[in-house]
C-alpha positions in Angstrom: 82.7 46.2 30.2 82.3 42.6 31.5 79.1 43.8 33.1 77.7 45.1 29.9 78.5 42.2 27.9 76.8 40.0 30.6 73.7 42.3 30.3 73.4 41.3 26.7 73.8 37.7 27.7 71.3 37.8 30.4 68.8 39.7 28.2 69.2 36.9 25.6 68.4 34.1 28.2 65.2 36.1 29.4 64.3 36.4 25.7 64.9 32.6 25.2 63.0 31.8 28.4 59.9 33.6 27.2 60.0 31.5 23.9 59.5 28.4 26.0 56.2 30.1 27.2 55.1 31.1 24.0 56.0 27.7 22.3 54.0 25.8 24.9 51.1 28.3 24.8 50.7 28.1 20.9 50.3 24.3 20.9 48.2 23.7 24.0 45.1 23.1 22.1 46.8 20.3 20.0 48.4 18.8 23.1 45.2 18.7 24.8 43.4 17.3 21.8 46.0 14.5 21.5 45.5 13.5 25.2 41.7 13.3 24.8 41.3 15.0 28.3 38.6 17.5 29.2 39.5 20.8 30.9 39.6 19.3 34.4 41.9 16.5 33.2 44.2 18.8 31.2 44.2 21.1 34.4 45.8 18.2 36.3 48.6 18.2 33.7 49.1 21.9 34.2 49.1 21.3 38.0 51.9 18.6 37.5 53.9 21.2 35.6 53.3 23.8 38.3 54.5 21.4 41.0 57.7 20.5 39.1 58.4 24.4 39.3 57.7 24.6 43.0 60.0 21.6 43.7 62.7 23.2 41.9 62.7 26.5 43.9 64.5 25.2 47.1 67.0 23.1 45.1 67.8 25.9 42.8 68.5 28.3 45.7 70.8 25.8 47.1 72.7 25.4 43.8 72.8 29.1 43.2 74.5 29.5 46.7 77.0 26.8 46.0 77.8 27.4 42.2 76.7 30.8 41.4 73.6 31.9 39.4 75.5 31.9 36.0 76.5 28.3 35.9 73.1 27.2 37.1 71.3 29.2 34.7 73.6 27.9 31.9 72.8 24.3 32.8 69.0 24.9 33.3 68.8 26.8 30.1 69.9 23.5 28.2 67.8 21.3 30.6 64.7 23.3 29.9 65.3 23.2 26.1 65.8 19.3 26.3 62.6 18.8 28.6 60.3 21.0 26.4 61.6 18.9 23.3 60.6 15.8 25.3 57.2 17.3 25.9 56.7 17.6 22.3 57.8 14.1 21.4 56.0 12.2 24.3 53.8 9.6 22.7 51.5 8.8 25.6 49.8 10.7 28.3 51.7 9.2 31.2 54.9 10.0 29.5 53.7 13.5 28.7 52.8 13.9 32.4 56.4 12.9 33.4 57.9 15.3 30.9 55.7 18.2 31.9 57.0 17.7 35.4 60.6 17.8 34.2 59.8 20.9 32.0 58.1 22.7 35.0 61.2 21.8 37.2 63.8 23.0 34.8 61.8 26.1 33.8 61.0 27.0 37.3 64.8 26.6 38.4 65.8 28.7 35.3 63.4 31.5 36.2 65.1 31.8 39.7 68.7 31.4 38.5 68.5 34.0 35.6 66.8 36.5 37.8 69.7 36.0 40.3 72.2 36.4 37.5 70.3 39.5 36.4 70.5 41.0 39.9 74.2 40.5 39.9 74.5 42.3 36.6 72.3 45.1 37.9 74.4 45.5 41.0 77.6 45.6 38.8 76.1 48.4 36.6 74.6 50.2 39.7 71.3 51.1 37.9 68.0 49.4 37.6 67.8 47.1 34.4 65.4 44.2 35.7 62.4 45.7 34.1 64.1 45.5 30.5 64.9 41.9 31.2 61.3 41.0 31.8 60.2 43.0 28.8 62.4 40.8 26.7 61.0 37.8 28.3 57.6 38.9 27.2 58.8 39.7 23.8 60.1 36.2 23.4 56.8 34.7 24.4 55.0 36.7 22.0 57.2 36.0 19.1 57.3 32.4 19.9 53.4 32.2 20.1 53.3 34.1 16.7 55.6 31.5 15.3 53.3 28.8 16.6 50.4 30.2 14.6 52.5 30.0 11.5 53.6 26.4 12.4 50.0 25.4 12.8 49.1 27.2 9.5 51.7 25.2 7.6 50.5 22.0 9.2 53.5 21.2 11.5 52.7 18.6 14.1 53.6 19.4 17.7 56.7 17.2 17.5 58.0 18.7 14.4 57.3 22.3 15.7 59.2 21.5 18.9 62.0 19.8 17.2 62.4 22.7 14.8 62.5 25.2 17.7 65.1 23.0 19.6 67.4 22.9 16.5 67.1 26.7 16.3 67.9 27.0 20.0 71.1 24.7 20.0 73.4 27.3 18.5 72.3 29.9 21.1 72.8 27.5 24.0 76.3 26.7 22.9 77.1 30.5 22.6 75.3 31.0 26.1 77.3 28.3 27.8 80.6 29.9 26.7 79.9 33.3 28.2 81.9 34.0 31.3 80.8 35.6 34.4 82.5 35.5 37.9 80.6 33.8 40.6 79.3 36.5 43.2 81.1 36.4 46.5 79.1 35.0 49.3 77.8 37.7 51.5 77.2 37.4 55.0 73.5 37.8 54.7 73.4 34.9 52.2 73.7 32.6 55.1 70.3 33.9 56.5 68.0 32.6 53.6 64.5 33.8 53.4 62.0 31.0 54.0 60.8 29.5 50.7 57.0 29.7 51.8 57.2 33.1 53.9 53.9 34.5 54.9 53.4 38.4 54.2 52.5 40.6 57.1 50.6 43.8 57.5 50.2 45.9 54.3 52.3 43.2 52.5 49.2 41.0 52.7 47.5 43.4 50.2 50.7 43.6 48.1 50.7 40.0 47.9 47.2 39.8 46.8 48.0 42.3 44.1 50.7 40.1 42.8 48.4 37.1 42.9 45.7 38.8 40.9 48.1 40.1 38.3 49.9 36.9 38.0 46.7 34.8 37.8 45.4 37.1 34.8 48.8 36.5 33.0 48.6 32.7 33.7 45.0 32.5 32.4 45.8 34.3 29.1 48.9 32.0 28.7 47.2 28.7 29.2 43.5 29.3 28.4 43.1 32.1 25.8 43.6 29.9 22.7 41.3 27.2 23.9 38.6 29.9 24.9 38.6 31.1 21.4 38.4 27.6 19.8 36.0 25.9 22.3 33.8 28.6 23.4 33.7 31.1 20.6 34.5 28.7 17.7 37.3 30.4 16.0 39.9 28.7 14.0 42.8 27.0 15.7 45.3 28.7 13.4 44.4 32.2 14.7 43.9 31.1 18.3 47.6 31.9 19.5 47.4 35.5 18.2 45.5 36.5 21.4 48.6 35.6 23.5 50.9 37.1 20.9 49.1 40.7 21.3 48.9 40.2 25.1 52.7 39.6 25.1 53.3 42.5 22.8 51.4 45.0 25.3 53.3 43.5 28.1 56.5 44.3 26.3 55.5 47.9 25.4 54.4 48.6 29.0 57.3 46.9 30.8 59.9 48.6 28.6 58.3 52.0 29.3 57.0 51.2 32.7 59.9 52.8 34.8 59.4 56.2 33.3 55.7 56.1 33.8 56.1 55.1 37.5 58.7 57.7 37.9 56.4 60.4 36.7 53.0 59.5 38.2 54.0 57.3 41.2 53.3 53.7 41.9 49.8 54.0 43.5 48.1 56.0 40.7 49.8 53.9 38.1 48.7 50.6 39.8 45.0 51.9 40.2 44.9 52.8 36.5 46.5 49.5 35.6 43.8 47.7 37.5 41.0 49.5 35.8 42.6 49.1 32.3 43.2 45.3 33.0 39.4 44.9 34.0 38.3 46.6 30.9 40.3 44.2 28.8 38.7 41.4 30.7 35.4 42.5 29.8 36.2 42.7 26.1 37.8 39.3 26.2 34.6 37.8 27.9 32.3 39.5 25.6 33.7 37.6 22.4 31.8 39.9 20.1 34.3 39.1 17.5 37.8 38.1 17.0 39.0 41.7 16.9 37.3 42.4 20.3 38.9 39.3 21.9 42.4 40.4 20.5 41.9 44.1 21.7 40.8 42.7 25.1 44.1 40.7 25.4 46.0 43.6 24.3 44.5 45.8 26.9 44.9 43.2 29.5 48.5 43.0 28.7 48.8 46.8 29.3 47.2 46.6 32.5 48.8 43.7 34.1 52.4 44.5 32.9 53.8 46.6 35.7 51.8 45.3 38.7 54.0 42.5 39.7 57.2 44.5 39.4 55.6 47.2 41.5 54.6 44.6 44.1 58.2 43.4 44.3 59.5 46.8 44.7 57.0 47.5 47.4 58.2 44.3 49.1 62.0 45.3 49.0 61.3 48.7 50.6 59.1 47.3 53.5 60.0 48.6 56.9 58.5 45.9 58.9 60.0 42.8 57.4 63.5 42.1 56.1 64.0 42.5 52.4 64.5 38.6 51.8 61.4 37.5 53.8 59.3 40.3 52.2 60.4 39.5 48.7 60.0 35.8 49.3 56.4 36.2 50.8 55.1 38.3 48.0 56.8 36.2 45.3 55.4 33.0 46.8 51.8 34.3 46.2 52.6 35.7 42.8 54.4 32.6 41.4 51.7 30.4 43.2 48.9 32.1 41.4 50.8 32.0 38.1 51.5 28.2 38.3 48.5 27.0 40.3 45.9 29.3 39.1 45.4 28.2 35.5 44.8 24.5 36.7 42.0 25.8 39.0 40.6 27.8 36.2 40.6 24.6 34.1 38.3 23.0 36.8 36.1 26.1 36.6 36.1 25.8 32.8 35.2 22.1 33.0 32.3 22.6 35.5 30.9 25.8 33.6 32.9 27.2 30.7 36.1 29.0 30.0 34.1 32.2 29.7 33.1 31.8 33.4 36.9 31.1 34.1 37.8 34.4 32.7 34.9 36.0 34.6 36.6 34.9 37.8 39.7 36.6 36.6 37.8 39.8 35.9 36.4 39.9 39.4 39.7 39.5 40.9 41.1 42.1 38.6 38.5 44.5 39.8 40.1 44.3 43.2 43.4 45.8 42.1 42.5 49.4 42.1 41.5 49.1 45.8 44.8 47.2 46.7 47.0 50.0 45.1 47.1 52.0 48.2 49.2 49.2 49.9 52.1 50.2 47.5 52.6 53.4 49.5 55.5 53.1 51.9 54.8 54.8 55.2 57.5 55.8 57.7 
């Protein structure tokens, strides 16, 4: 019974973690405008946020080993809420830079610890449930982005929007903090920690590249879709967050149904079709024929990208030539690296050419996914 209750708690924190992403994505145009930075300059701010997350990874691993995943997740959930509130209230660009580093650090640490807690609950229940956690994460991101559109429509400033969101989150954080969960006993294998920056080998190189391409596509839509609609296509700022909302909705739909689809058709065919679908969505987004085509492109991209990262992680866990920890670490490093550091690079491309060209780069990388899919097959 405790594990079932813990599943609800972990589901809630995944959902809340998604709202951090949606909140941030919906107000990126306003925050960028307030700084007066171009795409390259704002890309540097995104890079600072990414660096904060990467710095957090080894620290969080140490804290989880000593204190347990649940206590660390509880602390970092509150820290992430506070740091994002600080982002919304930052009055100057230097202070914004500092708060973005803190937000990246706390968010990156929360991502690691909540996945650790989710894995403990999954073990207790003896059945796979991680996909549903990530589906709720996407649901939270989409709803928060949609709320961001309403906040813009009603004229809320960034500071007012972030403050209102923090006030609404506080009761949940109090409830979340009070939920019990026993610290997992330290297994003998935990003393042999997988290296933080492990390098994939053999077929896992292709699997890692698949995770990279999928994560880059997701990061591109998160950070640049709204600005692309405003600056390149000339659409209203109030409706720009809708693209990320429909993308997240598609991710939710596919992630919640992905396990059944993969079980029926197999990982390789699903990955190949997913790559083709994601590429078609990229082409629609790039075309910019009208706002409906842009939104449809984002929705189709969400359907295509949704299961690729989970498939890559599953393949890494079953690799027969590397230990599970090292294999997972190597693939996760490429995936998280692309999600965190890819958007700033796309910002530099957008500044040199246009954000349409940036999404063209994403489309070219997506085109490689059907060819990388065969690496998902586990060979004896």
